[in-house]
ZADO-1210 file (C-alpha; in nm, 4 decimals, padded with zeros to 6 digits):
<atoms>
<atom x="-04.2163" y="-00.1875" z="-00.0968" code="MET" pos="1"/>
<atom x="-04.1256" y="00.1727" z="-00.0253" code="LYS" pos="2"/>
<atom x="-03.7680" y="00.0731" z="00.0374" code="LEU" pos="3"/>
<atom x="-03.7503" y="-00.1090" z="-00.2944" code="ILE" pos="4"/>
<atom x="-03.8864" y="00.1927" z="-00.4829" code="ILE" pos="5"/>
<atom x="-03.6440" y="00.4353" z="-00.3202" code="VAL" pos="6"/>
<atom x="-03.3515" y="00.2052" z="-00.3913" code="THR" pos="7"/>
<atom x="-03.4528" y="00.1758" z="-00.7541" code="ALA" pos="8"/>
<atom x="-03.4776" y="00.5541" z="-00.7915" code="VAL" pos="9"/>
<atom x="-03.1360" y="00.6013" z="-00.6349" code="MET" pos="10"/>
<atom x="-02.9892" y="00.3437" z="-00.8705" code="PHE" pos="11"/>
<atom x="-03.1409" y="00.5085" z="-01.1769" code="LEU" pos="12"/>
<atom x="-03.0244" y="00.8526" z="-01.0667" code="SER" pos="13"/>
<atom x="-02.6691" y="00.7314" z="-01.0158" code="TYR" pos="14"/>
<atom x="-02.6736" y="00.5559" z="-01.3510" code="GLY" pos="15"/>
<atom x="-02.8020" y="00.8699" z="-01.5207" code="ALA" pos="16"/>
<atom x="-02.5133" y="01.0705" z="-01.3832" code="GLN" pos="17"/>
<atom x="-02.2748" y="00.8328" z="-01.5545" code="LYS" pos="18"/>
<atom x="-02.4337" y="00.8404" z="-01.9012" code="VAL" pos="19"/>
<atom x="-02.5974" y="01.1821" z="-01.9478" code="ILE" pos="20"/>
<atom x="-02.3775" y="01.4497" z="-02.1017" code="ALA" pos="21"/>
<atom x="-02.2685" y="01.7178" z="-01.8565" code="GLN" pos="22"/>
<atom x="-02.3578" y="02.0380" z="-02.0423" code="CYS" pos="23"/>
<atom x="-02.2204" y="02.3459" z="-01.8700" code="ASN" pos="24"/>
<atom x="-02.5195" y="02.5652" z="-01.7701" code="PRO" pos="25"/>
<atom x="-02.3038" y="02.8797" z="-01.7850" code="ASP" pos="26"/>
<atom x="-02.2344" y="02.8328" z="-02.1563" code="ILE" pos="27"/>
<atom x="-02.4681" y="03.0213" z="-02.3930" code="LYS" pos="28"/>
<atom x="-02.4870" y="02.8327" z="-02.7257" code="PRO" pos="29"/>
<atom x="-02.4303" y="03.0201" z="-03.0501" code="SER" pos="30"/>
<atom x="-02.7143" y="03.0909" z="-03.2908" code="ALA" pos="31"/>
<atom x="-02.5991" y="02.8186" z="-03.5331" code="ASN" pos="32"/>
<atom x="-02.8411" y="02.5340" z="-03.4596" code="SER" pos="33"/>
<atom x="-02.6128" y="02.2722" z="-03.6151" code="THR" pos="34"/>
<atom x="-02.2788" y="02.3633" z="-03.4600" code="LEU" pos="35"/>
<atom x="-02.3942" y="02.5320" z="-03.1375" code="SER" pos="36"/>
<atom x="-02.2960" y="02.3944" z="-02.7966" code="TYR" pos="37"/>
<atom x="-02.5346" y="02.1036" z="-02.7292" code="GLN" pos="38"/>
<atom x="-02.5563" y="01.7337" z="-02.6450" code="GLU" pos="39"/>
<atom x="-02.3784" y="01.5235" z="-02.9052" code="ARG" pos="40"/>
<atom x="-02.4181" y="01.1705" z="-02.7694" code="GLY" pos="41"/>
<atom x="-02.1377" y="00.9586" z="-02.6231" code="ASP" pos="42"/>
<atom x="-02.1812" y="01.1441" z="-02.2915" code="ASN" pos="43"/>
<atom x="-02.0580" y="01.4665" z="-02.4519" code="ARG" pos="44"/>
<atom x="-02.1671" y="01.8290" z="-02.5071" code="CYS" pos="45"/>
<atom x="-01.9863" y="02.0152" z="-02.7820" code="GLU" pos="46"/>
<atom x="-02.0112" y="02.3156" z="-03.0079" code="GLY" pos="47"/>
<atom x="-01.9742" y="02.6901" z="-03.0408" code="PHE" pos="48"/>
<atom x="-02.0977" y="02.9484" z="-02.7933" code="TYR" pos="49"/>
<atom x="-02.1296" y="03.3252" z="-02.7656" code="THR" pos="50"/>
<atom x="-01.8299" y="03.5465" z="-02.6824" code="ALA" pos="51"/>
<atom x="-01.6458" y="03.5012" z="-02.3546" code="LYS" pos="52"/>
<atom x="-01.7301" y="03.7490" z="-02.0811" code="ILE" pos="53"/>
<atom x="-01.3677" y="03.7994" z="-01.9876" code="GLY" pos="54"/>
<atom x="-01.0269" y="03.6377" z="-01.9616" code="LEU" pos="55"/>
<atom x="-00.8312" y="03.5859" z="-01.6425" code="ALA" pos="56"/>
<atom x="-00.4756" y="03.7184" z="-01.6202" code="ASN" pos="57"/>
<atom x="-00.3554" y="03.3623" z="-01.6787" code="MET" pos="58"/>
<atom x="-00.5574" y="03.0578" z="-01.7822" code="GLU" pos="59"/>
<atom x="-00.4716" y="02.6916" z="-01.8197" code="VAL" pos="60"/>
<atom x="-00.6029" y="02.5748" z="-02.1569" code="VAL" pos="61"/>
<atom x="-00.4514" y="02.2265" z="-02.1859" code="SER" pos="62"/>
<atom x="-00.2947" y="01.9535" z="-01.9721" code="PHE" pos="63"/>
<atom x="-00.2038" y="01.6382" z="-02.1622" code="THR" pos="64"/>
<atom x="00.0542" y="01.3648" z="-02.1857" code="ARG" pos="65"/>
<atom x="00.2452" y="01.4509" z="-02.4976" code="GLY" pos="66"/>
<atom x="00.0988" y="01.6763" z="-02.7631" code="ASN" pos="67"/>
<atom x="-00.2655" y="01.6749" z="-02.8663" code="PHE" pos="68"/>
<atom x="-00.2862" y="01.5800" z="-03.2338" code="ILE" pos="69"/>
<atom x="-00.5764" y="01.4724" z="-03.4527" code="PHE" pos="70"/>
<atom x="-00.6506" y="01.4532" z="-03.8250" code="ALA" pos="71"/>
<atom x="-00.8996" y="01.6827" z="-03.9992" code="ALA" pos="72"/>
<atom x="-01.0799" y="01.3798" z="-04.1363" code="ASP" pos="73"/>
<atom x="-01.4454" y="01.2740" z="-04.1165" code="SER" pos="74"/>
<atom x="-01.3351" y="00.9301" z="-03.9966" code="GLU" pos="75"/>
<atom x="-01.1219" y="01.0649" z="-03.7140" code="GLU" pos="76"/>
<atom x="-01.2142" y="00.9450" z="-03.3665" code="VAL" pos="77"/>
<atom x="-01.0294" y="01.0723" z="-03.0587" code="ILE" pos="78"/>
<atom x="-01.0167" y="00.8652" z="-02.7422" code="THR" pos="79"/>
<atom x="-00.9429" y="01.0434" z="-02.4148" code="ILE" pos="80"/>
<atom x="-00.8408" y="00.8669" z="-02.0948" code="ALA" pos="81"/>
<atom x="-00.6467" y="00.9246" z="-01.7740" code="SER" pos="82"/>
<atom x="-00.3701" y="00.6977" z="-01.6448" code="LYS" pos="83"/>
<atom x="-00.4332" y="00.8227" z="-01.2924" code="GLU" pos="84"/>
<atom x="-00.7125" y="00.6795" z="-01.0800" code="LYS" pos="85"/>
<atom x="-00.9204" y="00.9586" z="-00.9322" code="THR" pos="86"/>
<atom x="-01.1383" y="00.9634" z="-00.6184" code="PRO" pos="87"/>
<atom x="-01.4222" y="01.1356" z="-00.8057" code="ALA" pos="88"/>
<atom x="-01.5572" y="01.1533" z="-01.1635" code="PRO" pos="89"/>
<atom x="-01.3165" y="01.3183" z="-01.4052" code="LEU" pos="90"/>
<atom x="-01.4448" y="01.6261" z="-01.5856" code="ASN" pos="91"/>
<atom x="-01.3052" y="01.6688" z="-01.9364" code="ILE" pos="92"/>
<atom x="-01.3041" y="01.9993" z="-02.1214" code="THR" pos="93"/>
<atom x="-01.1745" y="02.0850" z="-02.4659" code="ALA" pos="94"/>
<atom x="-01.1689" y="02.4479" z="-02.5716" code="LEU" pos="95"/>
<atom x="-01.0531" y="02.6857" z="-02.8389" code="GLY" pos="96"/>
<atom x="-00.7120" y="02.8233" z="-02.7447" code="ILE" pos="97"/>
<atom x="-00.7284" y="03.1490" z="-02.9470" code="PRO" pos="98"/>
<atom x="-00.9161" y="03.4116" z="-02.7481" code="LYS" pos="99"/>
<atom x="-01.1724" y="03.4609" z="-03.0260" code="ASP" pos="100"/>
<atom x="-01.2400" y="03.0916" z="-03.0912" code="LEU" pos="101"/>
<atom x="-01.5524" y="03.0231" z="-02.8868" code="PHE" pos="102"/>
<atom x="-01.5555" y="02.6443" z="-02.9030" code="TYR" pos="103"/>
<atom x="-01.5989" y="02.3989" z="-02.6178" code="ARG" pos="104"/>
<atom x="-01.6519" y="02.0298" z="-02.5442" code="MET" pos="105"/>
<atom x="-01.7532" y="01.8927" z="-02.2028" code="ASP" pos="106"/>
<atom x="-01.7747" y="01.5330" z="-02.0856" code="ALA" pos="107"/>
<atom x="-01.7360" y="01.3305" z="-01.7686" code="GLN" pos="108"/>
<atom x="-01.5898" y="00.9844" z="-01.7149" code="ILE" pos="109"/>
<atom x="-01.5974" y="00.7575" z="-01.4137" code="SER" pos="110"/>
<atom x="-01.2999" y="00.7362" z="-01.1755" code="PRO" pos="111"/>
<atom x="-01.2497" y="00.3670" z="-01.2546" code="GLU" pos="112"/>
<atom x="-01.0378" y="00.4290" z="-01.5629" code="GLY" pos="113"/>
<atom x="-01.3053" y="00.4726" z="-01.8310" code="ALA" pos="114"/>
<atom x="-01.2392" y="00.6560" z="-02.1563" code="SER" pos="115"/>
<atom x="-01.4255" y="00.9141" z="-02.3644" code="GLN" pos="116"/>
<atom x="-01.4914" y="00.8802" z="-02.7374" code="VAL" pos="117"/>
<atom x="-01.4920" y="01.2073" z="-02.9316" code="TRP" pos="118"/>
<atom x="-01.5919" y="01.2078" z="-03.2997" code="LYS" pos="119"/>
<atom x="-01.4245" y="01.4819" z="-03.5015" code="ALA" pos="120"/>
<atom x="-01.7042" y="01.4718" z="-03.7588" code="SER" pos="121"/>
<atom x="-01.9639" y="01.6221" z="-03.5215" code="ASP" pos="122"/>
<atom x="-01.8055" y="01.9678" z="-03.4891" code="VAL" pos="123"/>
<atom x="-01.4246" y="01.9821" z="-03.5069" code="LEU" pos="124"/>
<atom x="-01.3780" y="01.9327" z="-03.8816" code="ILE" pos="125"/>
<atom x="-01.6743" y="02.1548" z="-03.9758" code="LYS" pos="126"/>
<atom x="-01.4898" y="02.4751" z="-03.8959" code="ASN" pos="127"/>
<atom x="-01.1529" y="02.5642" z="-04.0551" code="PRO" pos="128"/>
<atom x="-01.0094" y="02.6845" z="-03.7230" code="ARG" pos="129"/>
<atom x="-01.1139" y="02.3885" z="-03.5101" code="THR" pos="130"/>
<atom x="-00.9718" y="02.1554" z="-03.7754" code="GLN" pos="131"/>
<atom x="-00.6262" y="02.2575" z="-03.6522" code="LEU" pos="132"/>
<atom x="-00.4974" y="02.0596" z="-03.3536" code="SER" pos="133"/>
<atom x="-00.2894" y="02.3539" z="-03.2347" code="ARG" pos="134"/>
<atom x="-00.6080" y="02.5569" z="-03.1785" code="ASN" pos="135"/>
<atom x="-00.7630" y="02.3052" z="-02.9375" code="ILE" pos="136"/>
<atom x="-00.6688" y="02.2483" z="-02.5742" code="GLY" pos="137"/>
<atom x="-00.7767" y="01.9510" z="-02.3644" code="VAL" pos="138"/>
<atom x="-00.7713" y="01.9205" z="-01.9866" code="LEU" pos="139"/>
<atom x="-00.9252" y="01.7129" z="-01.7102" code="GLY" pos="140"/>
<atom x="-00.9938" y="01.7711" z="-01.3426" code="TYR" pos="141"/>
<atom x="-01.1834" y="01.6290" z="-01.0481" code="TYR" pos="142"/>
<atom x="-01.3023" y="01.7894" z="-00.7280" code="GLU" pos="143"/>
<atom x="-01.1951" y="01.6605" z="-00.3874" code="ALA" pos="144"/>
<atom x="-01.1689" y="01.8216" z="-00.0421" code="ASP" pos="145"/>
<atom x="-01.3117" y="02.1473" z="-00.1772" code="ASP" pos="146"/>
<atom x="-01.0375" y="02.1856" z="-00.4360" code="LYS" pos="147"/>
<atom x="-01.0010" y="02.1325" z="-00.8085" code="LYS" pos="148"/>
<atom x="-00.7280" y="01.8822" z="-00.8992" code="VAL" pos="149"/>
<atom x="-00.5986" y="01.8650" z="-01.2571" code="TYR" pos="150"/>
<atom x="-00.4633" y="01.5455" z="-01.4082" code="THR" pos="151"/>
<atom x="-00.2941" y="01.5052" z="-01.7503" code="PRO" pos="152"/>
<atom x="-00.5068" y="01.3387" z="-02.0169" code="LEU" pos="153"/>
<atom x="-00.3851" y="01.0750" z="-02.2595" code="SER" pos="154"/>
<atom x="-00.5212" y="01.0774" z="-02.6133" code="THR" pos="155"/>
<atom x="-00.5147" y="00.8412" z="-02.9071" code="SER" pos="156"/>
<atom x="-00.6573" y="00.8824" z="-03.2564" code="THR" pos="157"/>
<atom x="-00.7953" y="00.6496" z="-03.5223" code="LYS" pos="158"/>
<atom x="-00.6784" y="00.8314" z="-03.8378" code="VAL" pos="159"/>
<atom x="-00.3759" y="01.0310" z="-03.7233" code="ALA" pos="160"/>
<atom x="-00.2511" y="00.7149" z="-03.5444" code="LYS" pos="161"/>
<atom x="-00.1247" y="00.9243" z="-03.2558" code="TYR" pos="162"/>
<atom x="-00.0564" y="00.7776" z="-02.9115" code="GLU" pos="163"/>
<atom x="00.0261" y="00.9981" z="-02.6132" code="SER" pos="164"/>
<atom x="00.3722" y="00.9923" z="-02.4613" code="THR" pos="165"/>
<atom x="00.4370" y="01.0051" z="-02.0868" code="SER" pos="166"/>
<atom x="00.5501" y="01.3715" z="-02.0937" code="GLN" pos="167"/>
<atom x="00.3078" y="01.5946" z="-01.8959" code="PRO" pos="168"/>
<atom x="00.2528" y="01.9201" z="-02.0865" code="ILE" pos="169"/>
<atom x="00.0634" y="02.2243" z="-01.9597" code="ILE" pos="170"/>
<atom x="-00.0404" y="02.5069" z="-02.1909" code="LYS" pos="171"/>
<atom x="-00.1351" y="02.8485" z="-02.0582" code="ILE" pos="172"/>
<atom x="-00.2395" y="03.1785" z="-02.2118" code="ILE" pos="173"/>
<atom x="-00.2180" y="03.5275" z="-02.0602" code="CYS" pos="174"/>
<atom x="-00.4314" y="03.8329" z="-02.1343" code="ASN" pos="175"/>
<atom x="-00.1281" y="04.0580" z="-02.1757" code="SER" pos="176"/>
<atom x="00.2176" y="04.0315" z="-02.3299" code="ARG" pos="177"/>
<atom x="00.4446" y="03.8504" z="-02.0824" code="VAL" pos="178"/>
<atom x="00.8045" y="03.7456" z="-02.0427" code="THR" pos="179"/>
<atom x="01.0235" y="03.5517" z="-01.7986" code="ASP" pos="180"/>
<atom x="00.7822" y="03.2570" z="-01.7654" code="VAL" pos="181"/>
<atom x="00.8688" y="03.0062" z="-01.4931" code="ARG" pos="182"/>
<atom x="00.7149" y="02.7442" z="-01.2658" code="TYR" pos="183"/>
<atom x="00.7865" y="02.5729" z="-00.9347" code="SER" pos="184"/>
<atom x="00.6748" y="02.2465" z="-00.7748" code="LEU" pos="185"/>
<atom x="00.5573" y="02.2428" z="-00.4119" code="ASP" pos="186"/>
<atom x="00.7160" y="02.5835" z="-00.3405" code="ASN" pos="187"/>
<atom x="01.0532" y="02.4518" z="-00.4525" code="GLY" pos="188"/>
<atom x="01.3130" y="02.5946" z="-00.6871" code="GLU" pos="189"/>
<atom x="01.1777" y="02.7908" z="-00.9826" code="GLU" pos="190"/>
<atom x="01.2338" y="02.6513" z="-01.3304" code="VAL" pos="191"/>
<atom x="01.2571" y="02.9144" z="-01.6020" code="LYS" pos="192"/>
<atom x="01.1357" y="02.8320" z="-01.9513" code="LEU" pos="193"/>
<atom x="01.4250" y="02.8066" z="-02.1931" code="SER" pos="194"/>
<atom x="01.4292" y="02.8774" z="-02.5645" code="GLY" pos="195"/>
<atom x="01.4835" y="03.1598" z="-02.8074" code="ALA" pos="196"/>
<atom x="01.1541" y="03.3368" z="-02.7410" code="ARG" pos="197"/>
<atom x="01.1919" y="03.6260" z="-02.4975" code="ARG" pos="198"/>
<atom x="00.8265" y="03.7309" z="-02.4698" code="ASN" pos="199"/>
<atom x="00.4789" y="03.6037" z="-02.5518" code="TYR" pos="200"/>
<atom x="00.1993" y="03.8174" z="-02.7012" code="PRO" pos="201"/>
<atom x="-00.1405" y="03.8238" z="-02.5353" code="SER" pos="202"/>
<atom x="-00.3285" y="03.5001" z="-02.6076" code="GLY" pos="203"/>
<atom x="-00.0298" y="03.3061" z="-02.7412" code="MET" pos="204"/>
<atom x="-00.0188" y="02.9536" z="-02.5902" code="PRO" pos="205"/>
<atom x="00.2830" y="02.8967" z="-02.3670" code="ILE" pos="206"/>
<atom x="00.3985" y="02.5361" z="-02.3416" code="LYS" pos="207"/>
<atom x="00.5374" y="02.4076" z="-02.0110" code="ILE" pos="208"/>
<atom x="00.6891" y="02.0596" z="-02.0078" code="GLN" pos="209"/>
<atom x="00.6894" y="01.9087" z="-01.6600" code="LEU" pos="210"/>
<atom x="00.9455" y="01.6428" z="-01.5604" code="PRO" pos="211"/>
<atom x="00.8631" y="01.3168" z="-01.7382" code="GLU" pos="212"/>
<atom x="00.9176" y="01.1154" z="-01.4198" code="ASN" pos="213"/>
<atom x="00.6889" y="01.3363" z="-01.2084" code="LEU" pos="214"/>
<atom x="00.4497" y="01.1267" z="-00.9987" code="LYS" pos="215"/>
<atom x="00.1931" y="01.1822" z="-00.7255" code="GLY" pos="216"/>
<atom x="00.0104" y="01.4919" z="-00.6050" code="GLU" pos="217"/>
<atom x="00.1765" y="01.8338" z="-00.6279" code="HIS" pos="218"/>
<atom x="00.1073" y="02.2053" z="-00.6223" code="VAL" pos="219"/>
<atom x="00.2409" y="02.3866" z="-00.9285" code="ILE" pos="220"/>
<atom x="00.2837" y="02.7623" z="-00.9335" code="GLU" pos="221"/>
<atom x="00.3225" y="02.9243" z="-01.2745" code="ILE" pos="222"/>
<atom x="00.4267" y="03.2871" z="-01.3008" code="LYS" pos="223"/>
<atom x="00.5091" y="03.5328" z="-01.5762" code="ALA" pos="224"/>
<atom x="00.6168" y="03.8961" z="-01.5703" code="ARG" pos="225"/>
<atom x="00.4204" y="04.1484" z="-01.7713" code="LYS" pos="226"/>
<atom x="00.6302" y="04.2838" z="-02.0564" code="TYR" pos="227"/>
<atom x="00.8108" y="04.6091" z="-01.9706" code="ASN" pos="228"/>
<atom x="00.6710" y="04.5908" z="-01.6185" code="SER" pos="229"/>
<atom x="00.7619" y="04.4733" z="-01.2693" code="THR" pos="230"/>
<atom x="00.4186" y="04.3155" z="-01.2215" code="GLN" pos="231"/>
<atom x="00.3770" y="03.9382" z="-01.2214" code="TRP" pos="232"/>
<atom x="00.0758" y="03.7208" z="-01.3038" code="VAL" pos="233"/>
<atom x="00.0524" y="03.3851" z="-01.1292" code="THR" pos="234"/>
<atom x="-00.1523" y="03.0673" z="-01.1268" code="LYS" pos="235"/>
<atom x="-00.1484" y="02.7855" z="-00.8696" code="ARG" pos="236"/>
<atom x="-00.2672" y="02.4391" z="-00.9657" code="LEU" pos="237"/>
<atom x="-00.3264" y="02.1231" z="-00.7673" code="ASN" pos="238"/>
<atom x="-00.2254" y="01.8325" z="-00.9897" code="VAL" pos="239"/>
<atom x="-00.2098" y="01.4554" z="-00.9758" code="LYS" pos="240"/>
<atom x="00.0247" y="01.2829" z="-01.2219" code="VAL" pos="241"/>
</atoms>
């Protein structure tokens, strides 16, 4: 009998991990009881929180396949999934890209290829800044062998009728004006971002398009030189695409 009870408890605990929203305990919800960071159903925590304590020299704010686009419509429903099978549950985070937009969504999906439903009507469309797709970043990661591994997320939408492409796109922001942005794969040759823009103001999202045919596990190093300086800021990511 004892064995049966213990087994049942273990089963319920495992099941609970799969269906209960994973609210980040480090996030302090805002004072707005309606739009503050809280459980929203559908295995999701979402809302606004108090000001960020600080910003790293360089932060990854989005990693998707194709662009992230949704409609500012009460009927909009976003579906998030990963094409890559992962050895552990996939943590999903959406966040406000502007430094003063204190918005966040957290969820977790199983490694067997599940998807996450995200209703825009709960929070996104109730604030004029979060209504704009360009202000929201989405990324996913899992933890394995004591390291965080990022994987590009695919999104589709009910109203905007958007379907992700296969192009992996990383977006970063820096806490100072930077120039000469570049990245390398597995310590290989550096690829410098092309385009007319010569420098990026603090907090401006910087879009990095990885090779469309990139597959497998890699280490990506992103670096940028501080404007009018010889100092560089860098970020290393473990990714699976």
